[in-house]
Backbone as ProteinMPNN parsed JSONL, in Angstrom:
{"seq_chain_A": "XXXXXXXXXXXXXXXXXXXXXXXXXXXXXXXXXXXXXXXXXXXXXXXXXXXXXXXXXXXXXXXXXXXXXXXXXXXXXXXXXXXXXXXXXXXXX", "coords_chain_A": {"N_chain_A": [[119.745, 65.912, 35.682], [118.237, 66.062, 32.232], [117.108, 63.524, 30.539], [117.544, 63.621, 27.239], [116.15, 63.03, 24.235], [116.076, 62.071, 20.527], [114.367, 63.571, 18.533], [112.703, 64.362, 15.199], [110.679, 66.942, 15.579], [109.883, 69.865, 15.046], [109.63, 71.761, 17.588], [109.651, 74.445, 18.358], [108.048, 75.359, 16.207], [105.904, 74.032, 16.016], [104.919, 74.935, 18.512], [103.71, 77.385, 17.694], [101.819, 77.435, 16.303], [98.318, 77.246, 14.808], [95.994, 76.001, 16.205], [94.472, 75.089, 13.818], [95.507, 74.86, 11.897], [97.463, 72.739, 13.13], [98.111, 69.656, 11.5], [95.836, 67.001, 12.355], [95.174, 64.746, 10.381], [95.368, 62.089, 10.832], [94.142, 61.766, 13.47], [91.065, 59.666, 14.795], [88.137, 61.084, 14.834], [86.965, 62.579, 17.755], [83.759, 61.305, 18.85], [80.646, 60.579, 20.15], [80.272, 58.05, 19.383], [82.786, 57.316, 19.286], [83.951, 57.053, 21.747], [81.828, 55.348, 22.881], [83.667, 52.982, 21.716], [85.59, 52.87, 22.652], [84.952, 52.437, 25.325], [83.814, 50.133, 25.517], [85.489, 47.933, 25.486], [87.345, 44.95, 26.769], [88.991, 44.647, 30.329], [91.996, 44.788, 30.684], [93.407, 42.154, 32.984], [95.882, 42.95, 34.042], [97.367, 45.923, 35.304], [99.647, 48.332, 35.755], [100.649, 50.683, 37.963], [101.422, 54.09, 37.838], [103.29, 57.379, 36.572], [102.33, 59.949, 35.378], [102.566, 62.867, 33.079], [99.769, 64.896, 31.749], [98.12, 66.734, 29.841], [96.774, 69.589, 31.353], [93.948, 70.272, 30.098], [93.141, 68.212, 28.953], [92.978, 66.32, 30.819], [91.147, 67.604, 32.659], [89.307, 67.702, 31.117], [88.44, 64.876, 30.84], [87.906, 64.334, 33.754], [85.46, 66.242, 33.998], [83.875, 64.097, 33.519], [83.777, 62.546, 35.231], [83.627, 60.007, 37.519], [85.495, 57.23, 36.929], [86.827, 58.242, 35.343], [90.022, 58.365, 34.686], [90.218, 55.327, 33.934], [88.877, 55.405, 31.488], [90.503, 57.296, 30.076], [92.368, 54.988, 29.848], [91.566, 53.943, 28.097], [91.033, 54.992, 25.733], [93.654, 55.286, 24.58], [94.642, 52.847, 25.425], [92.337, 51.95, 22.401], [93.849, 53.842, 20.914], [96.048, 52.355, 20.849], [95.785, 49.902, 19.662], [94.42, 50.597, 16.577], [96.522, 51.648, 15.759], [98.309, 49.412, 15.385], [96.723, 47.382, 14.158], [96.827, 48.8, 11.424], [99.295, 49.138, 10.525], [99.841, 46.382, 9.903], [97.893, 46.398, 8.349], [99.578, 47.628, 5.842], [101.981, 46.068, 5.931], [100.914, 44.02, 4.527]], "CA_chain_A": [[120.428, 66.536, 33.99], [117.099, 65.224, 31.479], [117.423, 62.166, 28.839], [117.097, 64.311, 25.929], [116.031, 61.922, 23.048], [116.17, 63.08, 19.798], [112.901, 64.203, 17.359], [111.92, 65.266, 14.25], [109.433, 67.074, 15.574], [109.87, 71.36, 15.453], [108.332, 71.795, 18.741], [108.913, 75.677, 18.402], [107.165, 76.161, 15.155], [104.156, 73.762, 16.47], [103.676, 75.781, 19.407], [103.723, 79.126, 17.23], [100.964, 77.103, 15.141], [97.197, 77.24, 15.812], [95.104, 74.526, 16.167], [93.355, 75.037, 12.457], [97.145, 74.838, 11.041], [97.672, 71.65, 12.988], [97.473, 68.187, 10.487], [95.263, 65.888, 12.782], [94.261, 63.801, 9.599], [95.08, 60.89, 11.24], [93.53, 61.059, 14.371], [90.283, 59.843, 15.137], [87.149, 61.963, 15.283], [85.989, 62.532, 19.144], [82.695, 61.357, 18.945], [80.285, 59.718, 21.072], [80.375, 56.956, 19.123], [84.148, 56.455, 19.389], [83.755, 56.778, 23.063], [81.317, 53.761, 22.576], [83.609, 51.305, 21.146], [86.845, 52.064, 23.53], [84.486, 51.718, 26.489], [83.289, 48.826, 25.817], [86.577, 47.089, 25.305], [87.168, 43.87, 28.509], [89.389, 45.111, 30.855], [93.154, 44.266, 30.518], [93.381, 42.089, 34.235], [97.326, 43.375, 34.798], [97.562, 47.203, 35.795], [100.733, 49.194, 36.322], [100.916, 52.737, 38.441], [102.546, 55.104, 37.353], [103.031, 58.525, 36.899], [102.244, 60.715, 33.734], [102.321, 64.109, 32.892], [98.687, 64.971, 30.768], [97.862, 68.196, 29.437], [95.586, 70.191, 32.005], [92.916, 70.928, 29.424], [93.184, 67.259, 28.82], [92.602, 66.206, 32.195], [89.974, 68.316, 32.159], [87.863, 66.843, 29.919], [88.211, 63.584, 31.14], [87.206, 64.156, 35.153], [83.957, 66.31, 34.22], [82.622, 63.078, 33.082], [82.805, 62.185, 36.529], [84.085, 58.836, 37.987], [86.474, 55.939, 35.996], [87.587, 58.811, 33.904], [91.087, 57.122, 34.349], [89.991, 54.368, 32.625], [88.446, 55.761, 30.359], [91.679, 57.968, 29.404], [92.719, 54.324, 29.57], [90.505, 52.721, 26.974], [91.29, 55.397, 24.403], [95.119, 54.981, 24.906], [94.056, 51.131, 24.761], [92.173, 52.163, 21.08], [94.675, 53.912, 19.732], [97.453, 51.563, 20.019], [95.019, 48.495, 18.801], [94.153, 51.629, 15.988], [98.226, 52.302, 15.101], [98.86, 48.337, 15.023], [95.908, 47.503, 12.658], [97.445, 49.776, 10.339], [100.822, 48.967, 10.884], [99.429, 45.58, 9.625], [97.769, 46.817, 6.665], [100.872, 48.526, 5.785], [102.516, 44.663, 5.533], [100.253, 43.042, 4.226]], "C_chain_A": [[118.905, 65.443, 33.142], [117.597, 64.488, 30.506], [117.312, 62.876, 28.072], [116.668, 63.187, 24.531], [115.584, 63.069, 21.743], [114.856, 62.734, 18.951], [113.526, 64.899, 16.376], [111.424, 66.152, 14.404], [110.061, 68.96, 15.83], [109.015, 71.696, 16.367], [108.307, 73.498, 18.374], [108.235, 75.879, 17.4], [105.644, 75.576, 15.123], [103.736, 75.07, 17.529], [103.519, 76.876, 18.429], [102.229, 78.866, 16.262], [99.606, 77.084, 16.043], [96.449, 76.068, 15.54], [94.43, 74.477, 14.859], [94.137, 74.731, 12.088], [97.616, 72.631, 11.223], [97.154, 70.143, 12.104], [96.723, 67.303, 11.476], [94.224, 64.759, 12.018], [93.997, 62.495, 10.05], [94.691, 59.856, 12.642], [91.75, 61.109, 14.411], [88.847, 60.899, 15.429], [86.523, 61.306, 16.718], [84.68, 62.418, 19.661], [82.158, 60.471, 20.485], [80.186, 58.223, 20.956], [81.822, 56.058, 19.14], [83.923, 56.114, 20.528], [83.026, 55.384, 23.492], [81.765, 52.794, 22.733], [85.287, 51.278, 22.045], [86.544, 52.042, 24.72], [84.311, 50.328, 26.874], [84.291, 47.611, 25.422], [86.661, 46.44, 26.897], [88.344, 44.916, 28.826], [90.321, 43.921, 30.744], [93.817, 43.731, 32.045], [94.976, 43.029, 34.494], [97.198, 44.34, 34.553], [98.717, 47.62, 35.981], [100.307, 50.408, 36.971], [101.872, 52.767, 38.175], [102.213, 56.534, 37.111], [103.43, 59.185, 35.712], [101.68, 62.073, 33.79], [101.362, 64.457, 31.731], [98.597, 65.956, 30.763], [96.305, 68.733, 30.525], [94.259, 70.14, 31.561], [92.071, 69.021, 29.037], [92.058, 66.319, 29.809], [91.485, 66.23, 32.489], [88.825, 67.897, 32.162], [87.228, 65.842, 30.356], [87.345, 63.674, 33.028], [86.192, 65.227, 34.923], [83.501, 65.219, 33.926], [82.879, 62.327, 34.351], [83.694, 60.186, 36.975], [84.377, 57.506, 36.917], [86.822, 56.797, 34.81], [89.714, 58.452, 33.643], [91.324, 55.873, 34.079], [89.473, 54.302, 31.508], [89.674, 56.433, 29.196], [92.473, 56.387, 28.981], [92.891, 53.428, 28.486], [90.825, 53.976, 25.594], [92.716, 55.134, 24.311], [94.91, 53.346, 24.129], [94.058, 51.165, 22.57], [93.4, 53.046, 19.67], [96.242, 53.105, 19.22], [96.58, 50.152, 19.014], [94.993, 49.514, 16.971], [95.569, 51.268, 15.016], [98.337, 50.324, 14.368], [98.065, 47.721, 14.697], [96.378, 48.008, 11.95], [98.539, 49.531, 10.152], [100.657, 47.384, 9.94], [98.989, 45.589, 8.502], [98.587, 46.445, 5.492], [101.481, 47.079, 5.726], [102.192, 44.058, 4.831], [99.847, 43.403, 2.156]], "O_chain_A": [[118.671, 64.287, 33.495], [118.464, 64.854, 29.713], [116.083, 62.897, 28.142], [117.678, 62.627, 24.105], [115.087, 64.195, 21.769], [114.468, 61.575, 18.811], [114.456, 65.703, 16.434], [111.415, 66.777, 13.344], [110.674, 69.189, 16.873], [107.825, 71.919, 16.144], [107.211, 73.995, 18.115], [107.53, 76.869, 17.597], [104.628, 76.064, 14.627], [102.785, 75.851, 17.489], [102.528, 77.406, 18.933], [101.644, 79.764, 15.657], [99.514, 76.983, 17.266], [96.497, 75.351, 14.54], [93.611, 73.558, 14.851], [93.765, 73.729, 11.477], [97.867, 71.74, 10.411], [96.008, 69.696, 12.123], [97.381, 66.275, 11.318], [93.217, 64.174, 12.415], [92.97, 61.838, 9.882], [94.725, 58.666, 12.954], [91.116, 62.136, 14.17], [88.813, 61.428, 16.54], [85.937, 60.242, 16.92], [84.288, 63.087, 20.617], [82.791, 59.982, 21.421], [80.072, 57.385, 21.85], [82.028, 54.847, 19.064], [83.655, 54.924, 20.697], [83.505, 54.534, 24.242], [81.293, 51.835, 23.344], [86.011, 50.29, 22.16], [87.432, 51.721, 25.511], [84.5, 49.649, 27.883], [83.882, 46.496, 25.097], [86.276, 47.003, 27.922], [88.701, 45.794, 28.04], [90.04, 42.723, 30.706], [94.645, 44.494, 32.542], [94.886, 43.887, 35.371], [96.81, 44.407, 33.386], [99.065, 46.881, 36.901], [99.53, 51.141, 36.359], [102.875, 52.053, 38.154], [101.087, 56.964, 37.358], [104.511, 59.085, 35.131], [100.639, 62.409, 34.355], [101.896, 64.389, 30.625], [99.004, 66.498, 31.791], [95.15, 68.322, 30.414], [93.364, 69.985, 32.392], [90.877, 68.744, 28.921], [90.926, 65.866, 29.639], [90.752, 65.25, 32.623], [87.81, 67.769, 32.847], [86.01, 65.667, 30.394], [86.317, 63.055, 33.305], [85.706, 65.347, 36.048], [82.282, 65.263, 34.092], [82.115, 61.382, 34.545], [84.278, 59.534, 36.109], [83.502, 56.953, 36.251], [87.05, 56.405, 33.666], [90.366, 58.372, 32.602], [92.436, 55.354, 33.991], [89.536, 53.402, 30.671], [89.773, 56.213, 27.989], [93.145, 56.389, 27.949], [93.736, 52.626, 28.086], [90.78, 53.535, 24.445], [92.734, 54.268, 23.437], [94.976, 52.898, 22.984], [94.898, 50.796, 21.749], [93.636, 52.966, 18.465], [97.012, 53.095, 18.258], [96.889, 49.688, 17.916], [95.669, 48.94, 16.118], [95.603, 50.768, 13.892], [98.416, 50.052, 13.17], [98.607, 46.635, 14.9], [96.517, 47.042, 11.2], [98.79, 49.955, 9.024], [101.586, 47.283, 9.138], [99.495, 44.927, 7.596], [98.511, 45.576, 4.623], [101.159, 46.99, 4.541], [103.006, 43.341, 4.249], [99.182, 42.595, 1.507]]}, "name": "protein", "num_of_chains": 1, "seq": "XXXXXXXXXXXXXXXXXXXXXXXXXXXXXXXXXXXXXXXXXXXXXXXXXXXXXXXXXXXXXXXXXXXXXXXXXXXXXXXXXXXXXXXXXXXXX"}
């Protein structure tokens, strides 16, 4: 039995939307400049091996970049965390 979480997301409505209809305004544009900023982060020494499901097109995109694709995925996730934390701190100030 799956552990279901409560969410406000209407997944049926979301699935019916086209990419152009989905509001992505809070997501930074994925440019070469953005990638350079996330690849430039210092490595965090402790990592944990996990199993995660990633959309196939996203995984394919990173795999096409060659060796180090898992580190790049991690760097993008780390950048997202840092951006989100900064925004939260700015709202509190």
